[in-house]
C-alpha positions in Angstrom: 10.4 9.5 -10.5 13.2 12.0 -9.8 11.2 13.7 -7.0 10.1 10.3 -5.5 13.7 9.0 -5.6 15.0 12.2 -3.9 12.4 12.1 -1.1 12.9 8.4 -0.2 16.7 8.6 -0.5 16.9 11.7 1.6 14.6 10.2 4.3 16.7 7.1 4.4 19.9 9.1 4.4 18.8 11.2 7.4 18.0 8.0 9.4 21.4 6.4 8.5 23.2 9.7 8.8 21.9 10.2 12.4 23.3 7.0 13.6 26.6 7.6 11.7 26.8 11.0 13.4 26.2 9.5 16.8 29.0 7.0 16.0 31.3 9.7 15.0 31.0 11.4 18.4 31.0 8.2 20.3 33.4 7.7 23.1 34.5 4.3 21.7 37.4 4.7 19.3 36.5 1.6 17.3 33.1 3.1 16.5 34.6 6.5 15.5 37.0 4.7 13.2 34.2 2.7 11.5 32.1 5.9 10.9 35.2 7.8 9.7 35.9 5.0 7.1 32.2 5.0 6.0 32.3 8.8 5.5 35.6 8.7 3.8 34.6 5.9 1.4 31.3 7.5 0.3 32.5 11.1 0.2 35.8 10.3 -1.6 34.4 8.2 -4.4 32.2 9.4 -7.3 28.5 8.8 -7.0 28.4 7.5 -10.5 31.0 4.8 -9.6 29.0 3.9 -6.6 25.9 3.6 -8.7 27.7 1.3 -11.2 29.0 -0.8 -8.3 25.6 -1.3 -6.7 23.8 -2.0 -10.0 26.5 -4.2 -11.6 28.8 -5.6 -9.0 26.6 -6.2 -6.0 24.4 -8.8 -7.7 27.5 -10.8 -8.6 28.6 -10.9 -4.9 25.2 -11.7 -3.4 22.3 -13.6 -4.8 20.0 -11.5 -2.7 20.5 -8.6 -5.1 20.1 -10.8 -8.2 16.4 -11.2 -7.8 13.4 -9.5 -9.3 12.9 -7.0 -6.5 16.3 -5.4 -7.3 15.1 -2.8 -9.8 17.0 0.2 -11.1 14.9 2.3 -8.7 16.1 0.1 -5.7 19.7 0.3 -6.9 19.5 4.1 -7.2 17.7 4.3 -3.8 20.4 2.2 -2.0 23.3 4.1 -3.7 22.0 7.6 -3.2 20.9 6.9 0.4 24.3 5.5 1.4 26.1 8.3 -0.4 23.9 11.1 1.0 24.0 9.6 4.5 27.8 10.3 4.6 27.1 14.0 3.9 24.1 14.1 6.2 26.0 12.5 9.0 28.5 15.4 8.9 25.7 17.9 8.9 23.9 16.2 11.8 27.2 15.8 13.7 27.9 19.5 13.4 24.3 20.2 14.6 24.7 18.0 17.6 28.1 19.5 18.6 26.7 23.0 18.2 24.3 22.5 21.1 25.8 24.1 24.3 27.3 21.4 26.6 25.6 23.1 29.5 22.3 21.8 28.1 23.5 18.3 28.6 24.7 19.1 32.1 21.3 20.6 32.9 19.6 17.4 31.7 21.9 15.3 33.9 21.1 17.6 36.9 17.4 16.8 36.3 18.2 13.1 36.5 17.7 12.3 32.8 19.5 9.4 31.1 21.8 10.0 28.2 19.2 8.8 25.8 16.5 11.1 27.3 18.9 14.1 27.1 19.6 13.3 23.5 15.9 12.9 22.6 14.5 15.7 24.6 17.2 18.4 24.8 20.0 18.0 22.3 18.2 16.8 19.1 15.4 19.4 19.2 18.0 22.2 19.4 20.2 20.6 16.7 17.3 20.3 14.3 17.2 24.1 13.8 20.8 24.1 12.8 20.5 21.0 10.5 17.5 22.2 8.5 19.2 24.8 6.2 22.1 22.6 5.1 19.6 19.7 4.8 17.7 21.8 2.3 20.8 22.2 0.3 21.4 18.5 0.4 17.9 18.0 -1.0 18.7 20.1 -4.0 22.0 18.3 -4.5 20.3 14.9 -4.2 17.6 16.0 -6.7 20.4 16.7 -9.2 22.2 13.5 -8.5 19.0 11.5 -9.4 19.9 12.3 -13.1 22.8 9.8 -12.7 20.3 7.0 -12.4 19.6 7.3 -16.1 22.7 5.2 -16.8 21.2 2.2 -15.1 18.0 2.4 -17.1 15.9 4.2 -14.4 13.3 6.1 -16.4 13.4 9.5 -14.7 13.4 13.1 -16.0 16.7 13.1 -17.9 16.0 9.7 -19.4 12.7 10.9 -20.7 14.3 13.9 -22.2 17.1 12.0 -23.9 14.7 9.4 -25.3 12.7 12.2 -26.8 15.8 13.7 -28.4 16.8 10.3 -29.8 13.4 9.6 -31.3 12.7 13.0 -32.8 16.3 14.3 -33.4 15.3 17.5 -31.7 17.6 18.5 -28.8 16.7 22.0 -27.7 13.1 21.5 -26.5 13.3 18.2 -24.6 16.5 19.2 -22.8 15.2 22.7 -22.1 12.0 21.2 -20.7 14.0 18.9 -18.4 16.1 21.9 -17.3 12.9 23.8 -16.5 11.4 20.9 -14.6 14.6 20.6 -12.5 14.5 24.4 -11.8 10.8 24.3 -10.8 11.3 21.3 -8.5 
């Protein structure tokens, strides 16, 4: 469950983060302000608090989240995706800005539209720069999945703590969880 949650949350975060990164380098000031507020909100507040908010407060605000589809896994997925998207947007923004501006000028000289330049010239070059810090974010996100145990998501840490509670043995289950996290 921890690995599954990590993969789906990171994939979602990359998609959201890409658009937030584009917004942060937009020429429109209002778009830059909205993306700055988004990044500030999710990077400046604890992930645990965000998880509590999504699981407990969101269903009281909207009946959409008070239905049977809204499981602990969905709440963790939403929270970790939104949280990680703020970090990924900064990584992606840095990757996009690291591409030499001359590349964009060359694309324009060839008659490409802004969208074509982004898709065919800038993004492929930025991907090389984004992959290493993206790998670090995968590791961080994997560790953050353990927070989902507080909303009853049965993942690796939950399984270990249930075993410690039922058998009153702490060393083996927690050490096994530690080894699983290291191996993953």
